[in-house]
C-alpha positions in Angstrom: 19.1 22.5 15.1 15.4 21.6 14.7 15.1 18.4 12.7 12.8 19.9 10.0 15.3 22.8 9.5 18.1 20.2 9.4 16.3 18.3 6.7 15.8 21.5 4.6 19.4 22.4 5.1 20.6 19.0 3.9 18.2 19.1 0.9 19.6 22.4 -0.2 23.2 21.6 0.6 23.0 18.2 -1.3 20.9 19.8 -4.1 18.3 17.0 -3.8 15.2 17.0 -5.9 12.3 14.9 -4.7 9.4 14.9 -2.3 10.7 14.8 1.3 8.6 14.2 4.4 9.9 15.6 7.7 7.9 14.3 10.7 7.9 12.1 13.7 8.8 8.4 13.1 5.7 7.3 15.0 2.0 8.1 14.2 -0.4 9.3 16.9 -3.5 11.2 17.4 -3.8 15.0 18.3 -5.3 13.9 21.6 -2.1 11.9 22.5 0.3 14.7 21.6 -1.7 17.4 23.4 -2.2 15.3 26.5 1.5 14.4 26.7 2.5 18.0 26.1 0.3 19.3 28.9 1.5 16.6 31.2 5.1 17.6 30.6 4.5 21.3 30.9 2.0 21.4 33.7 2.4 18.0 35.3 -1.3 17.4 34.9 -3.1 14.5 33.4 -6.6 14.4 31.9 -6.8 18.1 31.1 -7.8 17.4 27.5 -11.1 15.5 27.2 -11.0 12.5 24.9 -13.7 12.2 22.4 -14.4 10.3 19.2 -13.3 11.8 15.9 -17.0 12.1 14.6 -17.9 13.9 17.9 -14.9 16.2 17.5 -15.8 17.0 13.9 -19.4 17.8 14.9 -18.2 20.1 17.7 -15.5 21.8 15.7 -17.6 22.2 12.5 -14.7 21.5 10.2 -14.2 17.9 8.9 -10.8 18.9 7.5 -9.2 20.4 10.7 -7.2 17.3 11.9 -6.6 13.8 10.6 -7.6 10.9 12.8 -3.9 9.8 12.9 -1.1 12.2 12.1 2.2 11.2 10.6 4.1 10.9 7.3 6.2 8.2 5.9 9.8 9.4 6.6 11.8 6.3 5.8 12.9 7.5 2.3 13.8 11.0 3.6 15.9 9.5 6.4 17.6 7.2 4.0 18.3 9.8 1.2 19.5 12.5 3.7 21.2 10.2 6.2 19.3 11.5 9.2 17.0 10.1 11.8 13.8 11.8 12.9 12.7 11.6 16.6 9.5 10.1 17.8 6.7 12.6 18.7 7.4 12.1 22.4 11.1 12.8 21.9 10.1 16.0 19.9 7.7 17.1 22.7 10.4 16.5 25.3 12.9 18.6 23.3 10.4 21.5 23.0 9.7 21.4 26.7 13.4 21.2 27.6 14.2 24.2 25.4 11.4 26.1 27.1 12.7 25.2 30.5 16.2 26.3 29.6 15.0 29.6 28.1 12.8 30.4 31.2 15.6 29.4 33.6 
């Protein structure tokens, strides 16, 4: 089961009332996630061009599109629900593995 879905299932099952964060245990940048994902799927490096955040915002036109570093504090959620979230690399690997199994 997807970890976010598992967290929602446990919140409902245990009738918990609070704010819960479901996310990777490690923060990273959108560049790192996208580069790693493309490397896993296509086996290619350096497909995504790295740039600075101010440069990206100027080119995209939206200062609110992405944070510089993504991530949420998940320690309390893990403790209250008794689960452990994966790192972002583990999550990408799981997505790629599911895709490979589905496509045979």
